C-alpha atoms as a printed R data frame, in Angstrom:
    type eleno elety resid chain resno      x       y      z
1   ATOM     1    CA   MET     A     1 16.757 -39.307  4.196
2   ATOM     2    CA   ASN     A     2 15.015 -36.030  4.903
3   ATOM     3    CA   LYS     A     3 16.762 -33.974  7.605
4   ATOM     4    CA   GLN     A     4 13.622 -32.001  8.454
5   ATOM     5    CA   ARG     A     5 11.604 -35.169  9.066
6   ATOM     6    CA   LEU     A     6 14.470 -36.594 11.132
7   ATOM     7    CA   ARG     A     7 14.624 -33.465 13.292
8   ATOM     8    CA   ALA     A     8 10.856 -33.658 13.776
9   ATOM     9    CA   LEU     A     9 11.110 -37.315 14.877
10  ATOM    10    CA   ILE     A    10 13.910 -36.510 17.327
11  ATOM    11    CA   HIS     A    11 11.914 -33.566 18.698
12  ATOM    12    CA   LYS     A    12  8.866 -35.814 19.072
13  ATOM    13    CA   GLU     A    13 10.943 -38.399 20.917
14  ATOM    14    CA   PHE     A    14 12.330 -35.857 23.371
15  ATOM    15    CA   LEU     A    15  8.802 -34.574 24.062
16  ATOM    16    CA   GLN     A    16  7.713 -38.145 24.733
17  ATOM    17    CA   ILE     A    17 10.660 -38.612 27.107
18  ATOM    18    CA   LEU     A    18  9.733 -35.477 29.055
19  ATOM    19    CA   ARG     A    19  6.115 -36.610 29.333
20  ATOM    20    CA   ASP     A    20  7.069 -40.157 30.355
21  ATOM    21    CA   PRO     A    21  9.055 -40.269 33.632
22  ATOM    22    CA   SER     A    22  9.868 -43.973 33.266
23  ATOM    23    CA   ALA     A    23 12.492 -43.291 30.575
24  ATOM    24    CA   ILE     A    24 14.161 -40.647 32.769
25  ATOM    25    CA   ALA     A    25 14.081 -43.062 35.709
26  ATOM    26    CA   ILE     A    26 15.800 -45.785 33.665
27  ATOM    27    CA   ALA     A    27 18.486 -43.409 32.384
28  ATOM    28    CA   PHE     A    28 19.316 -41.444 35.537
29  ATOM    29    CA   ILE     A    29 17.653 -42.810 38.689
30  ATOM    30    CA   MET     A    30 18.339 -46.508 38.103
31  ATOM    31    CA   PRO     A    31 22.144 -45.991 37.746
32  ATOM    32    CA   VAL     A    32 22.261 -44.122 41.052
33  ATOM    33    CA   LEU     A    33 20.267 -46.825 42.862
34  ATOM    34    CA   LEU     A    34 22.304 -49.678 41.380
35  ATOM    35    CA   LEU     A    35 25.606 -47.995 42.159
36  ATOM    36    CA   PHE     A    36 24.631 -47.383 45.770
37  ATOM    37    CA   LEU     A    37 23.210 -50.900 46.108
38  ATOM    38    CA   PHE     A    38 26.162 -52.749 44.598
39  ATOM    39    CA   GLY     A    39 28.855 -50.246 45.561
40  ATOM    40    CA   TYR     A    40 28.059 -50.460 49.251
41  ATOM    41    CA   GLY     A    41 26.260 -53.820 49.392
42  ATOM    42    CA   VAL     A    42 28.600 -56.043 47.359
43  ATOM    43    CA   SER     A    43 32.121 -56.396 48.691
44  ATOM    44    CA   LEU     A    44 34.765 -59.085 48.302
45  ATOM    45    CA   ASP     A    45 36.765 -57.677 51.213
46  ATOM    46    CA   ALA     A    46 36.685 -59.245 54.657
47  ATOM    47    CA   HIS     A    47 36.964 -57.033 57.733
48  ATOM    48    CA   HIS     A    48 36.161 -57.556 61.415
49  ATOM    49    CA   ILE     A    49 35.514 -61.287 61.006
50  ATOM    50    CA   PRO     A    50 34.158 -62.760 64.260
51  ATOM    51    CA   VAL     A    51 36.611 -65.409 65.492
52  ATOM    52    CA   ALA     A    52 36.303 -67.508 68.639
53  ATOM    53    CA   VAL     A    53 39.497 -67.626 70.727
54  ATOM    54    CA   VAL     A    54 40.002 -70.471 73.203
55  ATOM    55    CA   VAL     A    55 43.095 -70.160 75.408
56  ATOM    56    CA   GLU     A    56 43.425 -73.068 77.828
57  ATOM    57    CA   GLN     A    57 46.394 -71.579 79.696
58  ATOM    58    CA   ASN     A    58 47.003 -67.832 79.909
59  ATOM    59    CA   THR     A    59 50.718 -67.123 79.520
60  ATOM    60    CA   GLN     A    60 52.706 -64.212 78.197
61  ATOM    61    CA   ALA     A    61 53.202 -65.918 74.825
62  ATOM    62    CA   SER     A    62 49.520 -66.804 74.376
63  ATOM    63    CA   ASN     A    63 48.361 -63.353 75.495
64  ATOM    64    CA   GLU     A    64 50.749 -61.677 73.040
65  ATOM    65    CA   PHE     A    65 49.461 -63.862 70.222
66  ATOM    66    CA   VAL     A    66 45.827 -63.019 71.028
67  ATOM    67    CA   ALA     A    67 46.757 -59.325 71.294
68  ATOM    68    CA   GLY     A    68 48.162 -59.487 67.762
69  ATOM    69    CA   LEU     A    69 44.844 -60.919 66.609
70  ATOM    70    CA   GLN     A    70 42.940 -58.103 68.331
71  ATOM    71    CA   GLU     A    71 45.092 -55.449 66.654
72  ATOM    72    CA   SER     A    72 44.326 -56.824 63.193
73  ATOM    73    CA   GLU     A    73 41.612 -54.969 61.252
74  ATOM    74    CA   TYR     A    74 40.479 -58.247 59.739
75  ATOM    75    CA   PHE     A    75 39.331 -59.960 62.946
76  ATOM    76    CA   ALA     A    76 36.961 -59.332 65.837
77  ATOM    77    CA   PRO     A    77 38.047 -61.984 68.376
78  ATOM    78    CA   ILE     A    78 35.582 -63.290 70.964
79  ATOM    79    CA   SER     A    79 36.944 -65.192 73.980
80  ATOM    80    CA   PHE     A    80 35.462 -68.547 75.042
81  ATOM    81    CA   ASP     A    81 36.304 -70.637 78.087
82  ATOM    82    CA   ASN     A    82 36.265 -74.023 76.332
83  ATOM    83    CA   ILE     A    83 36.272 -75.527 72.876
84  ATOM    84    CA   HIS     A    84 32.736 -76.902 73.211
85  ATOM    85    CA   ASP     A    85 31.216 -73.432 73.584
86  ATOM    86    CA   ALA     A    86 33.306 -72.160 70.674
87  ATOM    87    CA   GLN     A    87 32.117 -75.008 68.425
88  ATOM    88    CA   GLN     A    88 28.530 -74.236 69.359
89  ATOM    89    CA   ALA     A    89 29.124 -70.591 68.383
90  ATOM    90    CA   VAL     A    90 30.271 -71.729 64.931
91  ATOM    91    CA   ILE     A    91 27.177 -73.912 64.561
92  ATOM    92    CA   ASN     A    92 24.964 -70.950 65.518
93  ATOM    93    CA   HIS     A    93 26.844 -68.667 63.047
94  ATOM    94    CA   ARG     A    94 28.006 -66.349 65.818
95  ATOM    95    CA   VAL     A    95 31.627 -66.761 64.689
96  ATOM    96    CA   ASN     A    96 33.250 -67.904 61.454
97  ATOM    97    CA   ALA     A    97 36.330 -69.611 62.872
98  ATOM    98    CA   ILE     A    98 37.975 -70.917 66.049
99  ATOM    99    CA   LEU     A    99 41.539 -70.268 67.186
100 ATOM   100    CA   TRP     A   100 42.467 -72.853 69.836
101 ATOM   101    CA   LEU     A   101 45.644 -72.494 71.937
102 ATOM   102    CA   ARG     A   102 45.984 -75.617 74.056
103 ATOM   103    CA   ASP     A   103 47.522 -75.778 77.507
104 ATOM   104    CA   ASN     A   104 50.876 -77.051 76.161
105 ATOM   105    CA   PHE     A   105 51.293 -74.162 73.697
106 ATOM   106    CA   SER     A   106 53.625 -72.005 75.802
107 ATOM   107    CA   THR     A   107 55.472 -74.987 77.280
108 ATOM   108    CA   ASN     A   108 56.344 -76.431 73.879
109 ATOM   109    CA   LEU     A   109 57.224 -72.976 72.553
110 ATOM   110    CA   LEU     A   110 59.706 -72.268 75.363
111 ATOM   111    CA   SER     A   111 61.252 -75.725 75.155
112 ATOM   112    CA   GLY     A   112 61.819 -75.399 71.412
113 ATOM   113    CA   GLU     A   113 59.351 -78.117 70.486
114 ATOM   114    CA   VAL     A   114 56.481 -77.814 68.007
115 ATOM   115    CA   ALA     A   115 53.729 -75.571 69.428
116 ATOM   116    CA   PRO     A   116 50.631 -76.313 67.342
117 ATOM   117    CA   VAL     A   117 47.799 -73.829 66.984
118 ATOM   118    CA   ALA     A   118 44.452 -75.387 66.113
119 ATOM   119    CA   VAL     A   119 42.319 -73.465 63.632
120 ATOM   120    CA   LEU     A   120 38.772 -74.536 62.772
121 ATOM   121    CA   ILE     A   121 37.029 -72.602 59.986
122 ATOM   122    CA   ASN     A   122 33.434 -72.661 58.822
123 ATOM   123    CA   GLY     A   123 33.781 -73.732 55.170
124 ATOM   124    CA   THR     A   124 30.192 -73.070 54.111
125 ATOM   125    CA   ASP     A   125 31.422 -70.030 52.204
126 ATOM   126    CA   ALA     A   126 34.563 -71.365 50.508
127 ATOM   127    CA   ASN     A   127 35.823 -67.937 49.455
128 ATOM   128    CA   ASN     A   128 35.443 -66.522 52.955
129 ATOM   129    CA   ALA     A   129 37.139 -69.610 54.417
130 ATOM   130    CA   HIS     A   130 40.176 -69.082 52.172
131 ATOM   131    CA   LEU     A   131 40.349 -65.425 53.219
132 ATOM   132    CA   ILE     A   132 40.183 -66.293 56.929
133 ATOM   133    CA   SER     A   133 42.877 -68.950 56.542
134 ATOM   134    CA   GLY     A   134 45.192 -66.535 54.740
135 ATOM   135    CA   TYR     A   135 44.615 -63.720 57.234
136 ATOM   136    CA   LEU     A   136 45.292 -66.049 60.187
137 ATOM   137    CA   GLN     A   137 48.500 -67.246 58.538
138 ATOM   138    CA   GLY     A   138 49.556 -63.602 58.202
139 ATOM   139    CA   VAL     A   139 48.841 -62.862 61.872
140 ATOM   140    CA   TRP     A   140 50.751 -65.986 62.890
141 ATOM   141    CA   GLN     A   141 53.796 -65.090 60.747
142 ATOM   142    CA   ASN     A   142 53.915 -61.522 62.092
143 ATOM   143    CA   TRP     A   143 53.693 -62.699 65.689
144 ATOM   144    CA   LEU     A   144 56.362 -65.325 65.091
145 ATOM   145    CA   ILE     A   145 58.777 -62.725 63.688
146 ATOM   146    CA   HIS     A   146 58.201 -60.355 66.633
147 ATOM   147    CA   TYR     A   147 58.558 -63.228 69.106
148 ATOM   148    CA   ALA     A   148 61.892 -64.234 67.583
149 ATOM   149    CA   GLU     A   149 63.139 -60.637 67.789
150 ATOM   150    CA   ARG     A   150 62.236 -60.452 71.494
151 ATOM   151    CA   GLN     A   151 64.024 -63.744 72.121
152 ATOM   152    CA   ALA     A   152 67.091 -62.418 70.261
153 ATOM   153    CA   HIS     A   153 67.284 -65.229 67.733
154 ATOM   154    CA   ALA     A   154 66.429 -65.385 64.063
155 ATOM   155    CA   ILE     A   155 63.877 -67.576 62.365
156 ATOM   156    CA   SER     A   156 65.291 -69.683 59.570
157 ATOM   157    CA   ILE     A   157 63.108 -69.058 56.528
158 ATOM   158    CA   PRO     A   158 64.591 -70.510 53.311
159 ATOM   159    CA   VAL     A   159 62.531 -68.319 50.983
160 ATOM   160    CA   THR     A   160 61.384 -64.733 51.483
161 ATOM   161    CA   SER     A   161 58.924 -62.979 49.193
162 ATOM   162    CA   GLU     A   162 58.439 -59.305 48.493
163 ATOM   163    CA   THR     A   163 54.914 -58.653 47.264
164 ATOM   164    CA   ARG     A   164 53.997 -55.730 45.060
165 ATOM   165    CA   ILE     A   165 50.398 -55.301 43.904
166 ATOM   166    CA   TRP     A   166 49.887 -53.459 40.629
167 ATOM   167    CA   PHE     A   167 46.958 -51.256 39.627
168 ATOM   168    CA   ASN     A   168 45.026 -51.729 42.902
169 ATOM   169    CA   PRO     A   169 47.622 -51.542 45.687
170 ATOM   170    CA   ALA     A   170 44.987 -51.069 48.399
171 ATOM   171    CA   THR     A   171 43.229 -54.270 47.167
172 ATOM   172    CA   ARG     A   172 39.837 -52.579 47.494
173 ATOM   173    CA   SER     A   173 37.111 -54.634 45.869
174 ATOM   174    CA   LYS     A   174 35.146 -51.440 45.072
175 ATOM   175    CA   ASP     A   175 37.920 -50.315 42.704
176 ATOM   176    CA   TYR     A   176 37.357 -53.543 40.781
177 ATOM   177    CA   LEU     A   177 33.573 -53.887 41.062
178 ATOM   178    CA   VAL     A   178 32.353 -50.336 40.420
179 ATOM   179    CA   PRO     A   179 33.841 -50.014 36.888
180 ATOM   180    CA   GLY     A   180 32.340 -53.375 35.982
181 ATOM   181    CA   LEU     A   181 29.015 -52.275 37.410
182 ATOM   182    CA   ILE     A   182 28.993 -49.329 34.989
183 ATOM   183    CA   ALA     A   183 28.995 -51.867 32.137
184 ATOM   184    CA   VAL     A   184 25.981 -53.652 33.633
185 ATOM   185    CA   ILE     A   185 24.170 -50.323 34.085
186 ATOM   186    CA   MET     A   186 24.907 -49.240 30.518
187 ATOM   187    CA   THR     A   187 23.607 -52.580 29.244
188 ATOM   188    CA   LEU     A   188 20.344 -52.124 31.126
189 ATOM   189    CA   ILE     A   189 19.958 -48.492 30.095
190 ATOM   190    CA   GLY     A   190 20.531 -49.112 26.405
191 ATOM   191    CA   ALA     A   191 18.479 -52.283 26.075
192 ATOM   192    CA   LEU     A   192 15.552 -51.303 28.307
193 ATOM   193    CA   LEU     A   193 15.181 -47.760 27.001
194 ATOM   194    CA   THR     A   194 14.756 -48.742 23.381
195 ATOM   195    CA   ALA     A   195 13.010 -52.097 23.895
196 ATOM   196    CA   LEU     A   196 10.328 -50.762 26.239
197 ATOM   197    CA   VAL     A   197  9.755 -47.440 24.501
198 ATOM   198    CA   VAL     A   198  9.308 -48.917 21.027
199 ATOM   199    CA   ALA     A   199  7.126 -51.708 22.389
200 ATOM   200    CA   ARG     A   200  5.012 -49.082 24.171
201 ATOM   201    CA   GLU     A   201  4.458 -47.292 20.848
202 ATOM   202    CA   TRP     A   202  3.219 -50.517 19.294
203 ATOM   203    CA   GLU     A   203  0.812 -51.002 22.216
204 ATOM   204    CA   ARG     A   204 -0.514 -47.441 22.062
205 ATOM   205    CA   GLY     A   205 -0.918 -47.450 18.289
206 ATOM   206    CA   THR     A   206  1.406 -44.517 17.626
207 ATOM   207    CA   MET     A   207  3.726 -46.727 15.597
208 ATOM   208    CA   GLU     A   208  0.935 -47.280 13.068
209 ATOM   209    CA   ALA     A   209  0.679 -43.515 12.624
210 ATOM   210    CA   LEU     A   210  4.405 -43.365 11.894
211 ATOM   211    CA   MET     A   211  4.063 -46.182  9.385
212 ATOM   212    CA   ALA     A   212  1.351 -44.240  7.550
213 ATOM   213    CA   SER     A   213  3.520 -41.095  7.359
214 ATOM   214    CA   PRO     A   214  6.111 -40.363  4.611
215 ATOM   215    CA   VAL     A   215  9.052 -41.082  6.957
216 ATOM   216    CA   THR     A   216 11.430 -43.856  5.965
217 ATOM   217    CA   ILE     A   217 12.383 -46.778  8.195
218 ATOM   218    CA   SER     A   218 15.928 -45.375  8.507
219 ATOM   219    CA   GLU     A   219 14.516 -42.079  9.779
220 ATOM   220    CA   ILE     A   220 12.354 -43.907 12.314
221 ATOM   221    CA   LEU     A   221 15.335 -45.922 13.617
222 ATOM   222    CA   LEU     A   222 17.590 -42.853 13.834
223 ATOM   223    CA   GLY     A   223 14.781 -40.897 15.466
224 ATOM   224    CA   LYS     A   224 14.709 -43.556 18.182
225 ATOM   225    CA   LEU     A   225 18.448 -44.085 18.388
226 ATOM   226    CA   ILE     A   226 19.739 -40.517 18.738
227 ATOM   227    CA   PRO     A   227 17.606 -39.324 21.723
228 ATOM   228    CA   TYR     A   228 18.235 -42.471 23.760
229 ATOM   229    CA   PHE     A   229 21.910 -42.404 22.846
230 ATOM   230    CA   ILE     A   230 22.099 -38.915 24.369
231 ATOM   231    CA   MET     A   231 20.230 -40.083 27.478
232 ATOM   232    CA   GLY     A   232 22.408 -43.158 27.792
233 ATOM   233    CA   MET     A   233 25.584 -41.076 27.614
234 ATOM   234    CA   GLY     A   234 24.134 -38.822 30.294
235 ATOM   235    CA   GLY     A   235 23.566 -41.848 32.519
236 ATOM   236    CA   MET     A   236 27.115 -43.047 31.818
237 ATOM   237    CA   ILE     A   237 28.623 -39.673 32.760
238 ATOM   238    CA   LEU     A   238 26.574 -39.702 35.970
239 ATOM   239    CA   SER     A   239 27.824 -43.217 36.774
240 ATOM   240    CA   VAL     A   240 31.464 -42.276 36.157
241 ATOM   241    CA   ALA     A   241 31.105 -39.161 38.310
242 ATOM   242    CA   MET     A   242 29.705 -41.250 41.167
243 ATOM   243    CA   ALA     A   243 32.479 -43.834 40.760
244 ATOM   244    CA   VAL     A   244 35.183 -41.169 41.025
245 ATOM   245    CA   TRP     A   245 33.696 -38.771 43.589
246 ATOM   246    CA   VAL     A   246 31.451 -41.003 45.715
247 ATOM   247    CA   PHE     A   247 33.306 -44.342 45.715
248 ATOM   248    CA   HIS     A   248 36.756 -42.766 45.133
249 ATOM   249    CA   VAL     A   249 37.706 -45.150 42.323
250 ATOM   250    CA   PRO     A   250 40.800 -43.749 40.565
251 ATOM   251    CA   LEU     A   251 40.455 -42.904 36.870
252 ATOM   252    CA   VAL     A   252 44.013 -43.422 35.637
253 ATOM   253    CA   GLY     A   253 43.310 -43.477 31.905
254 ATOM   254    CA   SER     A   254 41.947 -40.888 29.505
255 ATOM   255    CA   LEU     A   255 38.433 -39.561 30.046
256 ATOM   256    CA   PHE     A   256 38.164 -38.907 26.313
257 ATOM   257    CA   LEU     A   257 38.880 -42.574 25.524
258 ATOM   258    CA   LEU     A   258 36.358 -43.591 28.168
259 ATOM   259    CA   LEU     A   259 33.686 -41.510 26.423
260 ATOM   260    CA   ILE     A   260 34.591 -42.920 22.990
261 ATOM   261    CA   PHE     A   261 34.462 -46.572 24.032
262 ATOM   262    CA   SER     A   262 31.351 -45.977 26.146
263 ATOM   263    CA   ALA     A   263 29.591 -44.458 23.140
264 ATOM   264    CA   LEU     A   264 30.579 -47.506 21.100
265 ATOM   265    CA   PHE     A   265 29.216 -49.903 23.721
266 ATOM   266    CA   LEU     A   266 26.032 -47.862 24.062
267 ATOM   267    CA   LEU     A   267 25.419 -48.298 20.324
268 ATOM   268    CA   VAL     A   268 25.666 -52.055 20.865
269 ATOM   269    CA   ALA     A   269 23.204 -51.929 23.773
270 ATOM   270    CA   LEU     A   270 20.772 -49.705 21.856
271 ATOM   271    CA   GLY     A   271 21.045 -52.024 18.867
272 ATOM   272    CA   MET     A   272 20.143 -54.987 21.075
273 ATOM   273    CA   GLY     A   273 17.162 -53.076 22.457
274 ATOM   274    CA   LEU     A   274 15.922 -52.099 18.993
275 ATOM   275    CA   LEU     A   275 16.328 -55.681 17.808
276 ATOM   276    CA   ILE     A   276 14.326 -56.937 20.781
277 ATOM   277    CA   SER     A   277 11.585 -54.381 20.100
278 ATOM   278    CA   SER     A   278 11.344 -55.563 16.500
279 ATOM   279    CA   VAL     A   279 10.643 -59.091 17.760
280 ATOM   280    CA   ALA     A   280  8.508 -58.374 20.854
281 ATOM   281    CA   LYS     A   281  5.863 -55.682 20.479
282 ATOM   282    CA   ASN     A   282  4.598 -56.031 24.052
283 ATOM   283    CA   GLN     A   283  6.248 -54.110 26.909
284 ATOM   284    CA   PHE     A   284  6.194 -56.990 29.369
285 ATOM   285    CA   VAL     A   285  7.649 -59.467 26.875
286 ATOM   286    CA   ALA     A   286 10.242 -56.931 25.680
287 ATOM   287    CA   GLY     A   287 11.317 -56.218 29.269
288 ATOM   288    CA   GLN     A   288 11.664 -59.919 30.096
289 ATOM   289    CA   ILE     A   289 13.690 -60.612 26.962
290 ATOM   290    CA   ALA     A   290 15.911 -57.580 27.623
291 ATOM   291    CA   ILE     A   291 16.701 -58.753 31.163
292 ATOM   292    CA   ILE     A   292 17.377 -62.363 30.142
293 ATOM   293    CA   VAL     A   293 19.373 -61.589 26.994
294 ATOM   294    CA   THR     A   294 21.316 -58.524 28.169
295 ATOM   295    CA   PHE     A   295 21.356 -58.054 31.954
296 ATOM   296    CA   LEU     A   296 21.974 -61.635 33.133
297 ATOM   297    CA   PRO     A   297 24.827 -62.361 30.673
298 ATOM   298    CA   ALA     A   298 26.360 -58.970 31.490
299 ATOM   299    CA   PHE     A   299 26.196 -59.739 35.206
300 ATOM   300    CA   ILE     A   300 27.410 -63.343 35.104
301 ATOM   301    CA   LEU     A   301 29.562 -63.748 31.983
302 ATOM   302    CA   SER     A   302 31.294 -60.373 31.617
303 ATOM   303    CA   GLY     A   303 33.985 -60.778 34.287
304 ATOM   304    CA   PHE     A   304 32.263 -58.123 36.405
305 ATOM   305    CA   VAL     A   305 32.208 -60.385 39.479
306 ATOM   306    CA   PHE     A   306 33.261 -63.852 38.348
307 ATOM   307    CA   ASP     A   307 36.691 -64.391 36.802
308 ATOM   308    CA   ILE     A   308 36.293 -65.596 33.217
309 ATOM   309    CA   HIS     A   309 39.544 -67.600 33.320
310 ATOM   310    CA   SER     A   310 38.133 -69.683 36.188
311 ATOM   311    CA   MET     A   311 35.132 -70.769 34.101
312 ATOM   312    CA   PRO     A   312 35.006 -73.995 32.029
313 ATOM   313    CA   SER     A   313 36.317 -73.727 28.487
314 ATOM   314    CA   ILE     A   314 32.839 -73.942 26.938
315 ATOM   315    CA   ILE     A   315 31.558 -71.080 29.087
316 ATOM   316    CA   GLN     A   316 34.657 -69.033 28.287
317 ATOM   317    CA   GLY     A   317 33.818 -69.441 24.614
318 ATOM   318    CA   ILE     A   318 30.247 -68.278 25.212
319 ATOM   319    CA   THR     A   319 31.495 -65.127 26.961
320 ATOM   320    CA   HIS     A   320 32.890 -63.906 23.632
321 ATOM   321    CA   LEU     A   321 29.275 -63.408 22.514
322 ATOM   322    CA   VAL     A   322 28.586 -61.058 25.449
323 ATOM   323    CA   ALA     A   323 29.313 -57.428 24.565
324 ATOM   324    CA   ALA     A   324 29.678 -56.447 28.224
325 ATOM   325    CA   ARG     A   325 32.763 -58.684 28.473
326 ATOM   326    CA   TYR     A   326 34.721 -56.345 26.198
327 ATOM   327    CA   TYR     A   327 33.395 -53.192 27.848
328 ATOM   328    CA   VAL     A   328 34.252 -54.458 31.344
329 ATOM   329    CA   ALA     A   329 37.828 -55.099 30.210
330 ATOM   330    CA   ILE     A   330 38.004 -51.570 28.772
331 ATOM   331    CA   LEU     A   331 36.552 -49.957 31.904
332 ATOM   332    CA   GLN     A   332 38.781 -51.799 34.363
333 ATOM   333    CA   THR     A   333 41.827 -51.006 32.220
334 ATOM   334    CA   LEU     A   334 41.048 -47.291 31.901
335 ATOM   335    CA   PHE     A   335 40.092 -46.884 35.557
336 ATOM   336    CA   LEU     A   336 42.907 -48.868 37.183
337 ATOM   337    CA   ALA     A   337 45.746 -49.383 34.680
338 ATOM   338    CA   GLY     A   338 45.584 -46.515 32.181
339 ATOM   339    CA   ASN     A   339 45.693 -46.276 28.383
340 ATOM   340    CA   ILE     A   340 46.913 -49.775 27.542
341 ATOM   341    CA   TRP     A   341 46.289 -49.863 23.804
342 ATOM   342    CA   SER     A   342 46.790 -53.602 23.349
343 ATOM   343    CA   ILE     A   343 43.686 -54.165 25.491
344 ATOM   344    CA   LEU     A   344 41.672 -51.148 24.409
345 ATOM   345    CA   LEU     A   345 42.009 -51.686 20.660
346 ATOM   346    CA   ILE     A   346 41.137 -55.389 20.541
347 ATOM   347    CA   ASN     A   347 38.099 -54.954 22.785
348 ATOM   348    CA   GLY     A   348 37.070 -51.761 20.976
349 ATOM   349    CA   LEU     A   349 37.169 -53.536 17.613
350 ATOM   350    CA   ALA     A   350 34.998 -56.315 19.038
351 ATOM   351    CA   LEU     A   351 32.436 -53.717 20.185
352 ATOM   352    CA   LEU     A   352 32.536 -51.999 16.784
353 ATOM   353    CA   LEU     A   353 31.836 -55.302 15.039
354 ATOM   354    CA   MET     A   354 28.944 -56.100 17.401
355 ATOM   355    CA   ALA     A   355 27.479 -52.622 16.888
356 ATOM   356    CA   PHE     A   356 27.436 -53.180 13.116
357 ATOM   357    CA   ILE     A   357 25.854 -56.623 13.580
358 ATOM   358    CA   PHE     A   358 23.035 -55.566 15.921
359 ATOM   359    CA   LEU     A   359 22.202 -52.311 14.144
360 ATOM   360    CA   GLY     A   360 22.395 -54.070 10.781
361 ATOM   361    CA   LEU     A   361 20.055 -56.857 11.909
362 ATOM   362    CA   THR     A   362 17.645 -54.271 13.289
363 ATOM   363    CA   TRP     A   363 17.603 -52.367  9.996
364 ATOM   364    CA   ARG     A   364 17.102 -55.585  8.010
365 ATOM   365    CA   ARG     A   365 14.200 -56.711 10.207
366 ATOM   366    CA   SER     A   366 12.448 -53.330 10.294
367 ATOM   367    CA   HIS     A   367  9.872 -52.641  7.569
368 ATOM   368    CA   LYS     A   368  7.078 -50.132  7.083
369 ATOM   369    CA   ARG     A   369  4.332 -52.665  7.496
370 ATOM   370    CA   LEU     A   370  2.265 -53.918 10.427
371 ATOM   371    CA   ASP     A   371  2.940 -57.656 10.151
């Protein structure tokens, strides 16, 4: 390998990057857009849920219960005169649930009998329905405790639980989603940058000129890999800065380890892009393959949004072939839990192995010939 030729190829690649704004857009503008889109647009939290409240008889007990619902940050109660109107509001998607206090609620409560509260929830979105049910149970338990204190008698509860949430005590979905989104962004940056740029050179005929020059295939691959590795790391640093300073995601672990493991994952992504470009020498085809082979698995099968342990066993096995799965685990551990070596090392070794596989396959498939 000739160092002077390699420096010339790297210099040529940087000049091509400066003259082609699409590469800069993929590396720096696309991460910003995706982070804003997913960071603010995708949320697993539920706040200010519209709930229909039907109170058939206004009493002190029923008014206090409704007041507790109004004070909750999770609900935005809307009063209705009768259950029929409330049901129609659910059908028209004006509210997501109905809280129905019948006329015998206060009477049964004061007499010590069972005072049922009817709750009807729109189950179209199963996840949202579970959240609403849990939040309403919490409001009901809090009101029941305060009611017992005012009546100067204790509620007999055989089991009490003390809940402590580790790593994400505020239970903000952004703290969980944004680190995983960085893995998806890095996958897109690495695969698209190399796949599209190399395919563009085949289309424009500049690759033939390189083939006719004295450069070796290793010099050509390194000349492509090094500039886009630097750009990809720049996009990663920008994404981490936005996660910490814009979305206020805590970075508990080591920044140095984050850079090391990110560089390792970027080599995997760049290797996938180079491998795609060696198969598809058309920009459109290379872009489609890159999205199908890298972006969609990273989005669906990496644990970024969907819990891997909830998937069928066959799908869980397939996720081991997705590099983003290991990087998501590393990111979420470093951001939220810290330097937990048992997780970092096993996932880092998996990324190292995949980097060797993809870069090795690319080198084996690349030859200085046009066929």
